[in-house]
C-alpha positions in Angstrom: -26.3 54.1 -117.7 -23.9 56.1 -116.0 -21.8 53.0 -115.9 -22.2 52.7 -119.5 -21.2 56.2 -120.0 -18.0 55.8 -117.8 -16.9 52.7 -119.6 -17.3 54.5 -123.1 -15.4 57.5 -121.9 -12.6 55.4 -120.6 -12.6 53.4 -123.8 -12.2 56.5 -125.8 -9.6 57.8 -123.8 -7.5 55.0 -124.7 -7.7 56.1 -128.3 -6.9 59.7 -127.3 -3.9 58.4 -125.3 -2.6 56.8 -128.6 -2.0 60.0 -130.0 1.2 60.8 -127.7 4.5 61.2 -128.8 6.6 59.2 -126.5 9.2 56.6 -127.9 6.7 53.7 -127.6 4.1 55.8 -129.6 6.2 56.4 -132.3 7.2 52.5 -132.7 5.5 50.8 -135.9 2.3 49.3 -134.5 3.6 45.9 -136.0 6.4 45.8 -133.5 3.9 46.5 -130.7 1.3 44.1 -131.5 3.9 41.2 -132.2 5.7 41.8 -128.6 2.3 41.7 -126.9 1.3 38.6 -128.7 4.6 36.9 -127.7 4.1 38.0 -124.1 0.3 36.9 -123.8 1.2 33.2 -125.4 4.4 33.0 -123.3 2.2 34.0 -120.1 -0.6 31.4 -120.7 1.9 28.7 -121.7 2.8 28.1 -117.7 1.3 25.4 -115.8 -1.7 25.9 -113.8 0.2 25.9 -110.5 2.7 28.3 -111.5 3.0 31.6 -109.4 6.4 32.7 -108.7 7.5 32.4 -112.5 4.7 34.9 -113.6 5.9 37.7 -111.4 8.8 39.1 -113.3 6.4 39.5 -116.3 4.9 42.4 -114.6 7.9 44.2 -115.8 6.7 44.5 -119.5 3.4 46.6 -118.6 5.0 48.7 -116.1 7.9 49.6 -118.2 5.4 50.5 -121.3 3.4 52.5 -118.9 6.4 54.5 -117.6 7.8 55.0 -120.9 4.6 56.1 -122.8 3.3 58.3 -120.0 0.1 56.6 -119.7 -1.6 57.3 -116.5 -1.5 54.1 -114.3 -5.1 54.8 -113.3 -6.8 54.0 -116.7 -5.1 50.6 -116.6 -6.1 50.0 -113.2 -9.6 50.7 -113.8 -9.6 48.3 -116.7 -8.1 45.6 -114.7 -10.6 46.2 -112.0 -13.4 45.5 -114.6 -11.9 42.3 -115.6 -10.9 41.0 -112.2 -14.2 39.8 -111.1 -14.8 37.6 -114.3 -11.2 36.0 -113.6 -12.3 35.3 -110.2 -15.4 33.6 -111.0 -13.5 31.4 -113.3 -10.9 30.0 -110.6 -13.8 30.3 -107.7 -14.3 26.6 -107.4 -10.6 25.6 -107.7 -10.2 25.6 -104.0 -13.1 23.5 -103.6 -12.3 20.6 -105.8 -8.6 20.6 -105.5 -7.7 20.2 -101.8 -4.6 18.4 -102.1 -1.6 20.4 -100.2 0.7 21.5 -102.7 3.0 23.8 -100.8 3.9 25.2 -97.3 3.4 29.0 -96.4 5.2 28.7 -92.9 3.2 26.2 -90.9 0.2 26.7 -93.0 -0.6 24.1 -95.9 -1.6 25.6 -99.0 -3.8 23.6 -101.4 -3.6 23.3 -105.2 -6.6 25.0 -105.8 -5.6 28.2 -104.1 -2.4 28.2 -106.0 -4.4 27.7 -109.4 -6.7 30.5 -108.3 -3.9 32.8 -107.6 -2.6 31.8 -110.9 -5.5 32.8 -112.7 -5.8 36.1 -111.5 -2.2 36.9 -112.1 -2.5 36.0 -115.8 -5.6 37.9 -116.1 -3.9 40.8 -114.7 -0.9 40.3 -117.1 -2.5 39.5 -120.1 -5.2 42.2 -120.0 -3.0 44.8 -118.7 -0.7 44.3 -121.7 -3.6 44.5 -124.1 -4.9 47.8 -122.4 -1.4 49.2 -122.7 -1.2 47.9 -126.5 -4.5 49.9 -127.4 -3.3 53.1 -125.2 0.0 53.3 -127.1 -1.2 52.2 -130.6 -4.9 53.0 -130.6 -7.6 50.4 -132.2 -7.1 51.4 -135.8 -3.3 51.0 -135.4 -3.7 47.4 -134.1 -6.1 46.9 -137.0 -3.4 48.2 -139.4 -0.9 45.9 -138.0 -3.0 43.0 -138.4 -3.8 43.8 -142.0 0.1 44.1 -142.8 0.5 40.8 -141.0 -1.7 39.2 -143.7 -5.0 39.0 -141.8 -7.9 39.1 -144.6 -8.8 42.8 -145.1 -12.6 42.0 -144.8 -12.2 40.7 -141.1 -9.9 43.6 -140.1 -12.5 46.0 -141.4 -15.4 44.3 -139.7 -13.3 44.3 -136.4 -12.8 48.0 -136.8 -16.1 48.7 -137.3 -17.4 46.5 -134.8 -15.3 48.5 -132.3 -16.7 51.9 -133.6 -20.3 50.5 -133.6 -19.8 50.2 -129.6 -19.7 53.9 -129.3 -22.7 54.3 -131.6 -24.7 51.7 -129.5 -23.5 53.1 -126.4 -24.2 56.7 -127.3 -27.8 56.2 -128.5 -28.5 53.9 -125.5 -27.3 56.6 -123.2 -29.4 59.1 -124.8 -32.8 56.9 -124.8 -32.1 56.1 -121.3 -32.0 59.6 -120.2 -35.0 60.8 -122.4 -37.1 57.8 -120.7 -36.0 58.9 -117.1 -37.0 62.6 -117.9 -40.5 61.3 -119.2 -41.3 58.9 -116.2 -43.2 60.9 -114.0 -43.9 59.1 -110.7 -42.1 56.2 -111.9 -44.3 55.3 -114.8 -42.9 53.6 -117.6 -39.9 52.3 -115.6 -40.8 48.9 -115.5 -39.3 45.8 -117.2 -42.4 45.7 -119.6 -40.9 48.8 -121.5 -37.7 47.2 -122.1 -38.7 45.1 -125.3 -39.7 48.1 -127.2 -36.7 50.1 -126.1 -34.2 47.6 -127.1 -35.9 47.2 -130.5 -35.9 51.0 -131.0 -32.4 51.3 -129.9 -31.3 48.7 -132.5 -33.2 50.6 -135.2 -31.7 54.0 -134.4 -28.4 52.7 -134.2 -28.6 50.9 -137.5 -29.8 54.1 -138.9 -27.1 56.2 -137.5 -24.6 53.7 -138.4 -25.7 53.7 -142.0 -25.4 57.8 -142.1 -21.9 57.3 -140.6 -21.0 54.6 -143.4 -22.5 56.9 -146.4 -20.3 59.8 -144.7 -17.2 57.7 -144.8 -17.8 56.5 -148.5 -18.4 60.1 -149.5 -15.0 61.3 -147.9 -13.3 58.3 -150.1 -13.2 55.3 -147.6 -12.2 52.2 -149.4 -11.3 50.0 -146.8 -7.8 51.2 -146.1 -6.7 52.5 -142.6 -5.1 55.8 -142.1 -3.0 56.7 -139.1 -1.6 59.8 -137.8 2.0 58.8 -138.2 4.0 56.8 -140.8 4.5 53.3 -140.3 8.3 51.9 -140.8 9.5 48.7 -139.4 13.4 49.9 -138.8 16.1 49.4 -136.7 14.2 50.7 -133.4 11.4 48.1 -134.0 13.9 45.5 -134.7 15.5 46.2 -131.3 12.2 46.6 -129.5 10.8 43.3 -130.9 14.1 41.1 -130.4 14.9 42.4 -127.1 11.5 42.0 -125.4 11.0 38.6 -127.0 14.5 37.3 -125.7 13.4 38.5 -122.2 10.1 36.7 -122.3 11.9 33.4 -123.5 14.5 34.0 -120.5 11.7 34.5 -118.0 9.6 31.5 -119.4 12.5 28.9 -118.9 14.3 30.5 -115.9 12.3 30.9 -112.8 14.0 34.0 -111.7 12.3 34.4 -108.0 13.1 30.9 -107.2 16.7 31.4 -108.6 16.9 34.6 -106.4 15.8 32.7 -103.5 18.2 29.8 -103.9 21.2 32.1 -104.2 20.1 34.2 -101.2 19.3 31.0 -98.9 22.8 29.7 -99.9 24.6 33.0 -99.1 22.6 33.7 -95.9 24.3 31.4 -92.9 
């Protein structure tokens, strides 16, 4: 349960970071969501053996973190959670794809290892961009942007409630686990047999608490509309931000900058 508490605390911290006042925080959520979506689509559009072409895309999350003032450790911890899953996805690539693809000095590198590295790099880029988006926009801001883009309101509201329900479920689960540990003298009641009743009780308690939260929201005038801390206006700054980053992504997609620099350097050097 300490791991769950830490994960919930980090997740909640992302929403708290979204209340900052940097130039990125003040942008309309639609601009940030659109740029992040284009970034992710561009990154995943590369071939499975592409590695060098993906490296320049690290610029986007790094610039966003630097300008917004987000602590880099928050993004790093989220990446460390996802990297094992990405590693499992490409774990068997080196075993099934043993055909030599490139040379690293005198060492032949198979296509499986190249594709494995490409999967890891894609995971770092896409997850890092998504974490930065939530940290500079907030999940409510992301939902608001989706609604403004024409996503059905029912789907967006359910998505927001699902996000909030994670905290309700986690909070109740941590309380029940702590109470169970305090009442387990000499290890009694700590076996697997008690987990069925514990999970059932957890679902009932979270359902009841969620109902109370929903009634409180309705009593305060909630009608399915989103309220954010700052006004949303897609103006000149948002246009420059969106067009500038999207053009850069297109340039990096069709021009392999590291390869081009390598060719120029090798051509200049004797």
